[in-house]
ZAMARGU-4260 file (C-alpha; in steps of 0.2 Angstrom, whole numbers, plus 5000, padded with zeros to 4 digits):
<rodrens>
0) 5468/5563/5548 | 5459/5555/5565 | 5468/5561/5579 | 5481/5570/5572 | 5484/5589/5575
5) 5496/5602/5571 | 5507/5596/5584 | 5508/5574/5579 | 5505/5579/5562 | 5523/5591/5562
10) 5530/5576/5571 | 5525/5565/5558 | 5532/5577/5543 | 5549/5578/5555 | 5549/5559/5556
15) 5545/5553/5539 | 5551/5569/5527 | 5533/5569/5518 | 5516/5567/5518 | 5517/5551/5507
20) 5531/5543/5518 | 5518/5544/5532 | 5504/5537/5521 | 5515/5524/5516 | 5522/5520/5535
25) 5516/5503/5544 | 5509/5502/5560 | 5526/5501/5571 | 5533/5513/5561 | 5520/5528/5566
30) 5521/5522/5584 | 5540/5527/5585 | 5534/5545/5583 | 5530/5552/5598 | 5513/5557/5603
35) 5506/5541/5590 | 5500/5528/5601 | 5492/5511/5595 | 5476/5519/5591 | 5483/5532/5586
40) 5492/5523/5571 | 5477/5511/5567 | 5468/5527/5563 | 5482/5532/5551 | 5482/5517/5545
45) 5462/5515/5542 | 5461/5531/5534 | 5472/5530/5519 | 5468/5511/5516 | 5449/5512/5518
50) 5440/5518/5501 | 5425/5526/5509 | 5413/5543/5511 | 5421/5559/5517 | 5411/5553/5536
55) 5410/5540/5542 | 5410/5533/5559 | 5422/5515/5564 | 5416/5513/5583 | 5424/5494/5581
60) 5443/5506/5579 | 5435/5523/5587 | 5439/5532/5572 | 5428/5547/5566 | 5431/5553/5550
</rodrens>
């Protein structure tokens, strides 16, 4: 996921318990995790909601995947 490294991923999994739970979490829930701010939460949500090719630039949200 964009803007999520190993440390943030570990915190997300700690908080939610599974990748599926992270994917289902909303912006507000994601932002409760230390190191996940509004921009990162938006990028996570965009990643799991967007049906796009593997390499997409979403400049409006500052996400590059």
